[in-house]
C-alpha positions in Angstrom: 56.0 -57.8 8.5 53.4 -56.5 10.9 54.5 -55.2 14.3 51.8 -56.6 16.6 52.2 -56.4 20.3 50.5 -57.8 23.4 49.4 -55.3 26.1 50.4 -55.9 29.7 46.7 -56.4 30.7 46.2 -59.1 28.0 49.4 -60.8 29.1 48.4 -60.8 32.8 44.9 -62.3 32.0 46.5 -65.0 29.9 49.0 -65.8 32.7 46.2 -66.0 35.3 44.1 -68.4 33.3 47.2 -70.4 32.2 48.1 -70.9 35.9 44.6 -72.2 36.7 42.5 -69.2 37.7 39.1 -69.9 36.1 37.9 -66.8 34.2 34.7 -66.3 36.1 32.3 -63.4 35.6 34.0 -61.0 38.0 37.5 -61.7 36.7 36.3 -61.0 33.1 34.5 -57.8 34.2 37.8 -56.6 35.8 39.7 -57.6 32.7 37.4 -55.7 30.4 37.6 -52.6 32.6 41.5 -52.8 32.7 41.6 -53.2 28.9 39.5 -50.0 28.5 41.8 -48.1 31.0 44.9 -49.3 29.2 43.5 -48.5 25.8 42.8 -44.9 27.0 46.3 -44.6 28.4 47.9 -45.7 25.2 45.7 -43.4 23.0 46.3 -40.5 25.3 50.1 -41.1 25.4 50.2 -41.3 21.6 48.3 -38.1 21.2 50.4 -36.3 23.8 53.6 -37.5 22.1 52.8 -36.6 18.5 51.2 -33.1 18.6 50.0 -32.2 22.1 48.0 -29.2 20.8 46.0 -31.1 18.1 43.3 -33.7 18.3 45.0 -36.8 17.0 42.4 -39.2 18.4 41.6 -40.8 15.0 45.3 -41.4 14.3 45.9 -42.7 17.8 43.0 -45.1 17.5 44.4 -46.3 14.2 47.8 -46.8 15.8 46.2 -48.8 18.7 44.1 -51.0 16.4 47.1 -51.7 14.1 49.3 -52.5 17.1 47.1 -54.2 19.6 43.6 -54.9 18.3 44.4 -58.4 17.1 44.7 -59.4 20.8 41.7 -57.8 22.3 39.7 -60.9 23.0 40.8 -63.2 25.8 
């Protein structure tokens, strides 16, 4: 069984649109920027937590993609 999760940014976007906020151009632009920020935070945290003195970016990206990538599109 795969362990797929939803990021907080994705959840927030879904809730806004579910509650009637139309996803106009500026909202989507902010959402995309927030997704990138959150992605960097998750990758950085993964790298810092595994081996802080090594470059684990490839493995961190793999972790991110396996855990969150399925929910990247709004």
